[in-house]
C-alpha positions in Angstrom: -26.7 49.1 -49.3 -26.4 47.7 -45.5 -27.6 51.7 -44.4 -30.5 51.4 -46.7 -31.5 48.1 -45.5 -31.6 49.3 -42.0 -33.8 52.6 -42.9 -36.1 50.3 -44.9 -36.7 48.0 -41.8 -36.8 50.8 -39.2 -39.7 52.5 -41.2 -43.2 51.6 -39.3 -45.1 52.0 -42.3 -43.4 49.1 -44.5 -44.7 45.9 -43.9 -42.0 43.3 -44.1 -41.7 39.5 -43.6 -40.0 39.9 -40.4 -42.9 42.1 -39.1 -45.1 39.3 -39.5 -43.9 36.4 -38.4 -40.8 37.0 -36.1 -42.4 39.5 -33.9 -45.5 39.9 -31.7 -46.6 42.5 -33.7 -49.5 41.0 -35.5 -50.2 38.3 -33.1 -54.0 37.8 -32.3 -55.9 37.1 -29.1 -56.5 34.1 -28.3 -60.3 32.8 -28.7 -62.1 31.3 -25.5 -62.1 27.4 -26.0 -65.9 26.8 -26.3 -68.4 23.6 -27.2 -71.4 24.0 -28.7 -74.3 22.1 -27.2 -77.8 21.3 -29.0 -80.4 23.8 -27.9 -77.8 26.7 -28.6 -76.2 26.4 -24.9 -72.1 25.9 -25.0 -69.6 25.1 -22.7 -66.4 27.2 -22.0 -63.1 28.0 -19.8 -63.4 30.5 -17.6 -61.3 32.4 -14.9 -62.4 30.5 -11.9 -63.9 33.2 -9.0 -62.8 30.5 -6.1 -59.0 29.5 -7.5 -57.4 32.7 -9.2 -54.4 30.0 -10.7 -57.5 28.0 -12.4 -60.4 27.8 -14.7 -63.7 26.3 -14.3 -65.4 24.8 -17.2 -69.1 26.7 -17.3 -72.1 26.1 -19.3 -73.7 29.2 -21.0 -77.4 29.1 -22.3 -78.6 31.6 -25.1 -80.3 33.5 -22.3 -76.6 34.2 -20.6 -77.3 32.4 -17.5 -74.4 30.5 -16.4 -73.7 27.3 -14.5 -70.4 25.9 -13.3 -70.0 22.5 -14.4 -66.5 21.7 -13.1 -65.0 24.0 -10.9 -61.6 24.3 -10.8 -60.9 23.9 -6.9 -61.8 20.4 -7.8 -59.2 19.5 -9.9 -56.3 19.7 -7.8 -54.1 16.8 -8.1 -52.8 15.0 -5.1 -49.4 16.6 -3.9 -50.3 19.8 -5.6 -51.7 22.9 -4.6 -52.9 24.2 -7.9 -55.5 22.9 -10.2 -54.9 21.0 -13.5 -54.3 23.9 -16.2 -56.8 22.6 -18.5 -56.2 23.3 -22.6 -58.9 20.9 -23.8 -61.8 18.7 -22.3 -64.7 16.5 -23.3 -67.8 15.5 -21.6 -69.5 11.8 -21.6 -73.2 12.0 -23.2 -74.3 12.2 -19.5 -72.2 15.1 -18.3 -71.2 12.9 -15.3 -67.7 12.1 -16.7 -64.9 14.7 -18.3 -62.0 14.0 -19.9 -59.2 16.8 -19.3 -56.0 17.5 -21.5 -53.3 19.3 -19.8 -48.9 20.1 -20.1 -49.1 20.1 -23.9 -46.2 19.9 -25.3 -45.4 20.7 -29.5 -45.3 18.0 -32.0 -44.6 19.6 -35.5 -46.8 22.8 -35.6 -49.3 21.9 -32.9 -49.6 21.0 -29.4 -50.8 17.4 -29.5 -48.8 15.8 -27.0 -49.8 16.2 -23.3 -51.6 14.2 -20.1 -55.1 13.6 -19.7 -56.9 13.0 -16.7 -60.7 12.1 -15.8 -63.4 13.7 -13.4 -66.2 12.2 -12.5 -68.8 14.8 -11.4 -70.9 12.5 -9.2 -68.2 11.5 -7.1 -65.7 14.2 -7.4 -63.1 11.8 -7.9 -59.7 13.1 -10.3 -57.9 10.3 -11.8 -54.6 10.4 -14.0 -54.7 8.2 -17.0 -51.5 6.5 -18.7 -50.5 4.9 -15.6 -46.5 5.5 -15.7 -46.2 7.3 -18.6 -43.8 9.9 -19.0 -45.3 13.5 -19.1 -46.9 14.9 -22.2 -46.4 11.6 -24.0 -50.0 10.8 -24.6 -52.1 12.0 -27.8 -55.4 12.5 -29.2 -57.1 10.9 -26.4 -61.0 10.2 -26.7 -64.3 8.9 -24.5 -65.7 5.9 -25.8 -69.4 6.6 -26.4 -70.7 4.6 -23.2 -68.3 7.0 -21.4 -66.6 3.9 -19.6 -62.9 4.1 -21.4 -60.8 6.2 -22.9 -58.6 5.2 -25.8 -55.4 7.1 -26.4 -51.8 7.2 -28.3 -48.7 6.6 -26.6 -45.0 5.5 -27.8 -46.5 4.8 -31.1 -49.1 2.3 -29.5 -52.9 2.6 -29.1 -54.5 1.8 -25.3 -57.5 1.7 -23.8 -58.2 2.3 -20.1 -60.9 2.5 -17.9 -62.4 6.1 -17.8 -61.7 5.6 -13.6 -58.3 4.7 -14.4 -55.5 1.5 -14.2 -54.2 0.1 -17.4 -56.2 -3.1 -17.8 
């Protein structure tokens, strides 16, 4: 009967499919995005002390010493007051260039489309990749082994662009 079904659902000791999948009751906390480095140090996104709405990319060694590799206040695009909301990142081998993934959009089950930027630590230059690409339309970007170019998928085509921007 409908009354019996309502009573069973209201019982907090009863595990139901709706409680598991349709509510946030069993949702886990997000794990910080970490990248392990040789020698035991790791890179992570941490709340910025200088810019409350941004996150810094921070290197932490095995003794717990930290170094801000890329501060959020260096990741503010022109015509914006807020830093990029970094969702993932990849450094070049020399740690001078970082590829940044932002503004993601869901495709099927995961967020695989987004925008990509590069930031060169030695010059402080922040560059949006993709030319005139619409927001959240680029996928699977990777740095070349020498850090000179970035390859990505857009509109079912493969592109290779200089890391400093400007589709050739």
